[in-house]
ROSENU-710937 format. One record per residue (C-alpha): residue number from 1; residue in one letter; x negated, y negated, z. Coordinates in steps of 0.2 Angstrom, whole numbers, plus 5000, padded with zeros to 4 digits. Layout:
<recs>
   i aa   px   py   pz
 NUM  a    X    Y    Z
...
</recs>
This chain:
<recs>
   i aa   px   py   pz
   1  m 4631 4444 5504
   2  g 4616 4442 5506
   3  q 4605 4451 5518
   4  a 4595 4445 5532
   5  g 4574 4443 5534
   6  v 4571 4444 5516
   7  s 4554 4436 5515
   8  d 4550 4421 5497
   9  e 4538 4434 5491
  10  e 4555 4446 5489
  11  r 4565 4431 5484
  12  l 4554 4430 5471
  13  w 4550 4447 5466
  14  a 4569 4451 5466
  15  m 4570 4434 5454
  16  l 4558 4440 5442
  17  a 4565 4456 5440
  18  h 4578 4449 5430
  19  l 4572 4431 5421
  20  l 4556 4448 5416
  21  a 4572 4456 5409
  22  l 4572 4443 5395
  23  l 4554 4447 5387
  24  g 4566 4456 5377
  25  y 4572 4443 5366
  26  v 4552 4442 5363
  27  v 4547 4458 5363
  28  w 4561 4470 5364
  29  v 4554 4484 5377
  30  g 4548 4470 5387
  31  a 4570 4470 5392
  32  y 4563 4489 5401
  33  v 4547 4489 5405
  34  a 4548 4475 5418
  35  p 4563 4477 5425
  36  l 4555 4496 5427
  37  v 4540 4492 5435
  38  v 4543 4479 5448
  39  y 4556 4495 5454
  40  l 4541 4509 5452
  41  v 4532 4492 5462
  42  y 4543 4490 5477
  43  k 4555 4504 5476
  44  d 4546 4508 5494
  45  k 4541 4492 5497
  46  s 4557 4483 5502
  47  q 4576 4488 5495
  48  f 4581 4470 5492
  49  v 4568 4470 5475
  50  a 4572 4488 5472
  51  f 4589 4483 5471
  52  h 4588 4470 5460
  53  a 4572 4478 5450
  54  l 4584 4492 5446
  55  q 4604 4484 5442
  56  s 4592 4474 5429
  57  l 4586 4491 5420
  58  f 4603 4498 5421
  59  f 4609 4482 5412
  60  q 4597 4482 5400
  61  l 4600 4499 5395
  62  a 4617 4495 5397
  63  l 4618 4481 5383
  64  l 4606 4492 5371
  65  v 4623 4504 5374
  66  v 4633 4488 5368
  67  g 4622 4482 5357
  68  a 4619 4499 5348
  69  i 4639 4503 5346
  70  c 4641 4483 5340
  71  v 4629 4486 5327
  72  l 4635 4502 5321
  73  l 4650 4493 5320
  74  a 4642 4480 5307
  75  l 4639 4493 5295
  76  t 4655 4497 5289
  77  i 4661 4481 5281
  78  v 4676 4478 5286
  79  l 4672 4478 5304
  80  a 4656 4470 5299
  81  c 4668 4452 5303
  82  i 4670 4459 5321
  83  a 4654 4466 5326
  84  i 4643 4451 5319
  85  p 4653 4438 5331
  86  a 4653 4451 5348
  87  i 4633 4451 5346
  88  a 4630 4435 5345
  89  l 4645 4431 5360
  90  i 4634 4448 5373
  91  s 4619 4437 5370
  92  i 4624 4423 5373
  93  g 4632 4430 5389
  94  a 4623 4444 5397
  95  l 4611 4427 5395
  96  a 4620 4416 5406
  97  y 4624 4432 5416
  98  i 4603 4433 5421
  99  i 4600 4419 5423
 100  v 4616 4417 5437
 101  a 4607 4434 5445
 102  a 4589 4429 5442
 103  i 4597 4412 5451
 104  r 4605 4421 5467
 105  a 4593 4435 5468
 106  y 4583 4420 5472
 107  n 4593 4415 5487
 108  g 4592 4432 5496
 109  e 4610 4435 5490
 110  l 4614 4454 5484
 111  f 4624 4449 5468
 112  e 4628 4462 5459
 113  y 4631 4464 5442
 114  w 4647 4469 5436
 115  l 4649 4492 5433
 116  v 4629 4495 5436
 117  g 4629 4486 5453
 118  k 4636 4499 5463
 119  w 4628 4510 5454
 120  a 4607 4502 5462
 121  r 4614 4498 5476
 122  q 4620 4521 5478
 123  i 4604 4523 5473
 124  v 4592 4510 5484
 125  g 4604 4515 5500
 126  i 4609 4498 5504
</recs>
């Protein structure tokens, strides 16, 4: 599922769109601002970069929703024993998924995140 004619610069920025989302582990809004900025800069220049940046943003927003649900569940004492480990597993899984997506983007592939990839593909028009 690679894309022909993708330049080294495009591959680099597609990879960075995924990796810069990891700023959310350091600065909370970094997970949303970095992919959004990459998308806004490249939406008219490169469909490849725009696709990766947009789906990275969508993935981070989906993680925000899932995290909020887990936190709400953790507020009840009975469900806290399920929600707290779920948060840890989701965080580790998301980290691995982001790294895989970044590597595949750098290889020039149109890697799709589960659930949000098709949505990003439709918006970008790939």
